[in-house]
C-alpha positions in Angstrom: -101.5 25.8 28.4 -104.9 25.4 27.2 -106.6 28.3 25.7 -109.2 29.0 28.3 -106.5 28.0 31.3 -104.1 30.9 29.5 -107.4 33.4 29.8 -108.0 32.9 33.0 -104.5 33.2 33.9 -104.2 36.6 32.5 -107.4 37.8 34.4 -109.9 39.6 32.4 -110.5 42.7 33.9 -106.6 43.1 33.5 -106.7 46.1 31.8 -107.0 47.4 27.6 -103.9 45.5 26.6 -104.6 41.9 28.3 -108.4 42.4 26.6 -106.4 43.4 23.4 -104.1 40.1 23.3 -106.7 38.1 24.2 -109.1 39.8 21.4 -106.1 39.2 19.2 -105.3 35.3 20.0 -107.9 33.7 18.1 -108.6 29.6 17.6 -106.5 28.9 14.6 -108.5 27.7 11.4 -108.6 24.3 9.9 -105.2 23.7 8.9 -104.9 24.7 5.0 -104.5 22.1 2.6 -100.9 21.9 1.3 -101.4 20.7 -2.0 -102.8 24.6 -2.7 -100.0 26.6 -4.1 -99.6 29.9 -2.2 -99.9 33.1 -3.4 -96.3 35.5 -3.4 -96.4 37.2 -0.3 -99.8 36.0 1.3 -99.0 35.4 4.3 -101.9 34.8 6.3 -102.4 31.9 3.9 -98.8 31.0 5.1 -99.9 31.3 8.5 -102.7 29.0 8.0 -100.6 26.5 7.1 -98.8 26.1 10.6 -100.3 23.8 13.7 -98.5 26.3 15.7 -100.8 27.4 18.7 -102.8 30.7 18.7 -103.0 30.7 22.2 -99.6 33.3 22.3 -98.2 35.8 20.2 -95.4 33.7 18.9 -91.8 35.8 18.7 -88.9 33.2 19.2 -90.6 30.9 15.9 -86.5 30.9 14.9 -85.9 28.6 17.5 -86.6 25.8 16.1 -89.6 26.2 14.0 -93.0 24.6 13.8 -93.5 22.5 10.9 -96.0 24.0 7.8 -98.6 21.7 6.5 -96.4 20.9 3.1 -93.0 19.8 5.2 -95.4 17.5 7.8 -97.3 15.8 5.1 -94.1 14.4 3.4 -92.5 13.6 6.4 -95.6 11.4 7.3 -95.5 10.1 3.5 -91.9 8.8 3.8 -92.4 7.8 7.4 -95.6 5.5 6.7 -93.5 4.3 3.8 -90.6 3.6 6.3 -93.2 1.9 8.6 -94.8 -0.4 6.4 -91.4 -1.8 4.1 -88.2 -0.2 5.6 -85.6 -2.1 3.6 -87.2 -1.7 0.4 -88.3 2.0 0.5 -84.6 2.6 1.3 -83.3 0.7 -1.3 -85.5 2.8 -3.9 -84.2 6.1 -2.6 -81.0 6.2 -1.3 -79.1 6.4 -4.3 -81.1 9.2 -5.8 -82.7 11.3 -3.1 -79.8 13.0 -1.6 -79.0 14.5 -4.8 -82.7 15.9 -5.4 -82.3 17.2 -1.9 -79.2 18.8 -3.4 -80.7 20.3 -6.2 -83.6 22.0 -4.7 -81.4 23.8 -1.8 -79.1 25.0 -4.9 -82.6 26.5 -6.4 -83.4 28.4 -3.4 -80.0 29.3 -2.2 -78.1 29.7 -5.4 -74.8 27.8 -6.7 -74.3 24.1 -8.1 -76.1 21.3 -6.5 -73.0 19.2 -6.6 -71.2 21.9 -3.9 -73.5 21.4 -1.5 -73.3 19.3 1.6 -76.1 18.0 3.6 -76.0 17.9 7.5 -78.3 17.5 10.2 -77.5 21.5 12.0 -76.0 24.5 11.8 -73.3 23.2 14.4 -72.7 19.9 12.9 -72.1 21.6 9.7 -69.8 24.1 11.5 -68.1 20.7 13.1 -67.7 19.3 9.9 -66.3 22.2 8.1 -63.4 23.2 10.6 -62.8 19.4 11.7 -61.6 19.0 7.8 -59.6 22.1 7.1 -56.2 21.0 6.4 -54.4 23.1 9.0 -51.4 22.8 10.7 -49.1 24.2 13.4 -48.5 27.7 13.5 -51.4 28.4 10.8 -53.8 31.3 12.9 -57.8 31.0 12.5 -59.3 34.3 12.7 -63.0 34.7 14.7 -65.0 37.0 16.0 -66.0 37.4 20.0 -69.6 38.0 18.3 -69.6 34.0 17.3 -72.1 31.6 18.9 -70.6 28.9 21.2 -71.0 26.0 18.3 -68.4 28.0 16.0 -65.9 28.9 19.2 -65.8 25.3 20.2 -65.4 23.8 16.8 -62.3 26.0 16.3 -61.0 25.6 19.7 -61.1 21.7 19.0 -59.7 21.9 15.3 -56.6 24.3 17.1 -56.0 21.8 19.9 -55.5 18.9 17.1 -53.4 21.0 14.5 -51.6 23.1 16.6 -53.3 26.2 14.8 -53.8 29.0 16.8 -57.2 31.0 17.3 -57.3 35.1 17.2 -60.5 36.5 18.4 -61.7 40.5 17.7 -64.4 42.6 17.7 -65.8 43.9 14.7 -67.6 46.4 16.9 -68.3 47.9 20.3 -71.4 49.5 20.4 -73.4 47.4 18.1 -76.5 49.8 18.0 -73.6 52.0 16.2 -72.1 49.5 14.5 -70.5 50.6 10.6 -69.1 49.2 7.6 -66.1 50.9 7.7 -65.5 50.1 11.2 -65.9 46.1 10.2 -63.7 46.2 7.4 -60.9 48.2 9.2 -60.7 45.8 12.2 -61.0 43.0 9.8 -58.2 44.1 7.7 -56.1 45.2 10.3 -56.2 42.0 12.1 -55.1 39.5 9.3 -51.8 38.4 9.5 -48.8 36.6 6.8 -50.0 33.3 9.1 -53.5 33.8 8.8 -55.5 30.9 7.4 -59.2 31.0 7.7 -61.4 34.0 9.1 -64.8 32.6 10.6 -67.2 34.6 10.7 -71.2 34.7 11.9 -73.9 36.7 8.8 -76.4 37.8 11.7 -75.2 37.9 15.3 -78.2 36.6 17.8 -76.2 37.9 20.7 -77.2 41.5 19.2 -78.9 41.0 16.0 -76.3 42.4 13.8 -76.0 41.7 10.4 -71.9 41.7 9.4 -71.4 43.2 5.0 -70.1 39.6 4.6 -70.2 41.1 0.7 -68.0 44.1 1.7 -65.6 41.5 4.1 -65.3 39.2 1.4 -63.2 41.9 -0.7 -61.4 42.8 2.1 -60.0 39.5 2.2 -60.1 38.7 -1.8 -57.7 41.9 -2.0 -55.4 40.6 0.6 -55.4 37.3 -1.4 -54.2 38.4 -4.2 -50.7 38.8 -2.7 -50.8 35.0 -1.6 -50.6 31.8 -3.2 -52.4 28.8 -3.7 -52.9 27.2 -0.5 -51.4 30.4 1.3 -54.6 32.1 0.9 -57.3 32.7 3.3 -60.8 30.8 3.6 -63.7 32.5 4.4 -66.5 30.5 6.5 -69.4 32.0 7.3 -72.2 30.7 9.9 -75.1 32.1 7.9 -78.4 30.4 9.4 -80.1 34.0 10.7 -79.2 35.4 7.5 -80.8 32.1 5.3 -84.5 32.2 4.7 -84.8 35.9 5.3 -82.6 37.7 3.4 -83.0 37.4 -0.8 -79.1 36.3 -1.5 -77.6 33.7 -4.3 -75.2 32.4 -1.8 -73.0 31.7 -4.3 -72.6 35.4 -4.9 -72.2 36.4 -1.1 -68.4 36.2 -1.0 -67.6 33.4 1.2 -66.0 30.1 0.8 -68.0 28.2 3.0 -71.4 28.9 4.0 -73.1 26.8 6.7 -76.8 26.9 8.0 -79.3 24.8 9.8 -82.8 24.7 8.0 -85.3 24.1 10.3 -85.2 27.5 11.5 -85.9 30.6 9.0 -86.6 28.1 6.4 -88.9 26.2 8.5 -87.5 22.7 7.0 -87.5 19.7 9.0 -85.9 19.7 12.4 -82.4 17.9 12.4 -81.9 19.0 8.6 -78.8 21.6 7.5 -76.6 22.2 4.6 -73.0 23.1 4.0 -72.3 25.4 0.5 -68.4 25.4 -0.5 -66.7 26.5 -3.4 -64.0 24.5 -5.2 -61.2 26.4 -3.6 -62.8 25.7 0.2 -63.7 22.3 -0.5 -60.4 21.0 -1.9 -59.1 22.3 1.0 -60.8 20.0 3.0 -61.1 16.4 4.0 -64.1 14.6 4.7 -64.9 13.9 9.0 -67.8 11.1 8.6 -67.6 8.9 6.0 -70.3 9.4 3.0 -72.5 6.6 2.6 -73.4 8.1 -1.0 -71.3 8.0 -4.1 -68.0 7.2 -2.2 -69.9 4.1 -0.9 -69.5 3.0 -4.7 -65.3 3.9 -5.0 -64.8 1.5 -1.4 -66.7 -1.2 -3.7 -64.7 -0.2 -6.4 -67.5 0.3 -9.0 -66.6 3.8 -9.2 -63.8 6.8 -8.7 -63.7 9.5 -6.9 -63.7 12.3 -9.4 -67.2 10.5 -10.1 -68.5 11.7 -7.1 -69.8 15.2 -6.5 -68.0 17.0 -3.6 -71.4 17.7 -1.9 -72.1 14.2 -1.9 -68.8 13.2 -1.0 -68.5 15.3 2.5 -72.2 14.9 3.1 -71.7 12.7 6.6 -73.3 8.6 5.7 -74.8 6.5 8.3 -78.6 5.8 9.0 -80.6 9.5 9.5 -83.9 10.5 10.4 -84.7 9.8 6.9 -88.0 10.8 6.9 -87.0 14.5 8.1 -84.2 15.0 5.2 -86.7 13.8 2.5 -89.2 16.4 3.5 -86.7 19.1 3.0 -87.2 20.2 -0.4 -91.0 21.2 0.4 -89.7 23.7 2.3 -87.5 25.3 0.1 -90.4 25.2 -2.9 -92.3 27.3 0.1 -90.4 29.9 0.1 -90.0 30.2 -3.5 -93.5 30.3 -3.7 -93.6 33.2 -1.3 -90.6 34.7 -3.0 -87.4 35.4 -1.7 -87.5 39.8 -2.5 -91.1 39.4 -0.6 -90.0 37.4 2.5 -86.5 40.1 2.9 -89.3 42.5 2.3 -92.0 41.2 5.0 -89.2 40.3 7.5 -87.3 43.6 7.8 -91.0 45.8 7.5 -91.9 43.9 10.8 -88.3 44.0 12.6 -88.2 48.0 11.2 -91.9 48.7 13.3 -90.4 46.8 16.2 -86.9 48.6 16.4 -88.8 52.2 16.1 -91.7 51.2 18.6 -88.5 50.1 21.1 -86.6 53.2 20.3 -89.6 55.6 21.7 -89.6 54.2 24.6 -87.5 55.8 27.4 -86.6 52.7 30.2 -85.7 50.6 26.9 -81.9 50.2 25.7 -82.2 49.0 22.0 -78.7 47.1 20.9 -79.7 46.1 17.3 -79.2 48.4 14.2 -81.8 50.3 13.2 -80.6 49.7 9.6 -81.9 47.2 7.7 -78.5 46.7 5.7 -77.1 46.2 9.4 -79.7 43.9 10.6 -82.1 41.3 9.8 -85.1 39.1 11.5 -83.4 39.8 15.0 -83.9 42.6 17.6 -82.1 42.8 21.0 -83.0 44.9 23.9 -83.0 45.5 27.7 -85.5 46.4 29.7 -84.5 49.0 32.5 -84.1 47.5 35.8 -85.0 44.1 34.8 -82.7 41.1 33.6 -83.4 39.7 30.8 -84.9 36.3 31.9 -87.4 38.7 33.8 -88.7 40.2 30.8 -88.6 37.0 28.9 -90.7 35.2 32.3 -93.5 38.4 32.3 -93.8 38.9 28.8 -94.9 34.8 29.0 -97.5 35.2 31.4 -98.6 38.1 29.4 -98.9 35.4 26.3 -96.1 36.4 24.4 -93.0 33.8 23.9 -89.9 35.5 23.1 -86.4 34.7 24.2 -82.9 36.0 26.1 -79.6 35.9 24.1 -77.7 32.7 25.6 -74.4 34.3 25.9 -72.3 36.1 29.2 -73.4 39.5 28.0 -77.8 38.6 27.9 -80.0 40.9 26.4 -84.0 40.2 25.7 -84.7 39.5 22.0 -87.7 39.6 19.8 -87.9 37.1 16.6 -90.3 38.6 13.9 -91.2 36.2 11.4 -93.3 35.8 8.5 -95.9 33.7 11.3 -96.4 37.6 12.7 -98.5 40.6 11.9 -98.5 44.1 12.5 -101.2 44.1 15.1 -99.0 41.0 17.2 -95.8 43.6 17.1 -98.0 46.2 18.2 -99.4 44.3 21.2 -96.2 43.1 22.2 -94.9 46.3 22.2 -97.5 47.5 24.2 -96.6 44.7 27.1 -93.3 46.7 26.8 -93.9 49.9 27.4 -96.5 48.8 30.2 -93.0 47.3 32.0 -91.7 51.2 32.7 
């Protein structure tokens, strides 16, 4: 919607709240030069790297990121080269560039580049690891009722093909009241002799709850000490809504597999993602789609499989949107410029402001824990007497873009990010307050 039409639709005399919002939605400054390094924690300079419209307050950017200038410029550079001479450009890069992307991912997320596979999304990553796990009839997969459709269906498909069973448990009943001891007890009590895989989600997009993954991993490790070899449990995590927020070395998180798309909180190119796995996890998985990396050389007879990094071997081959994948390192560099600790602090600050504001409203039920150790960048709530979709529609009409959770039990949802500021949060809270 054009800015003029947007302001006209709001109505200039509609009250102080709308007047404040219209004054907040200033015309965007000229897009910043991507060649200028950002100072750590310079959120305004970061915002100026995005062409994202200023006609709305954006509280749903986690869904699919707008491309910041360094990423879009890298995409355009690769696109131009492909359009000009695709065969030569591909042959000059395809044998080396994936390794550089894996190294850029490792520089950001921790671990070793050789343990990282490249994908197109969280869903693709989940499908790949669960489809590749060495399971057989009678093995049990333990997952939670809090997981996304992509985990549910990946596990259901794998169970159907192998004869394994899927057991689903609730780690908490009331999300706002979740506590670590409760989560760990329910996890421990649910693991049986046949459990081979535990599947969990770091941050639940359904409620905003952030699970204590490290503590859960310690519980599983204790149980694994009583098991031998391939009977040990693998701990697999969908980490997409913590990745790009939490200041965490993934290789120290405690899980065996970590899957995330990079076109959400990371601000990476659309259609990109990663899988990290430790050696034990990769050893219990088979590739699902042939790789076009070093494994192709094994097929040609010019290399041996032990010479191919496992992440390369597990990365799906074929032709991709190369200009997008090859631009991914710019997103990791951008986050490292800002500083991972600064990013975590800022997002938690804005989300705490949001939760505290909502908690004061009698007509609002807040579902996301107030404690930042058990929540991250998503805030889920209900407005009394209004369906979540209605809240989204009413807020959109006021110039505020939010979302509702795509689950059987749906809630309204804010996702304050690095692209927001305190004033925008207060304006959004004022409009929720006005729904009383």
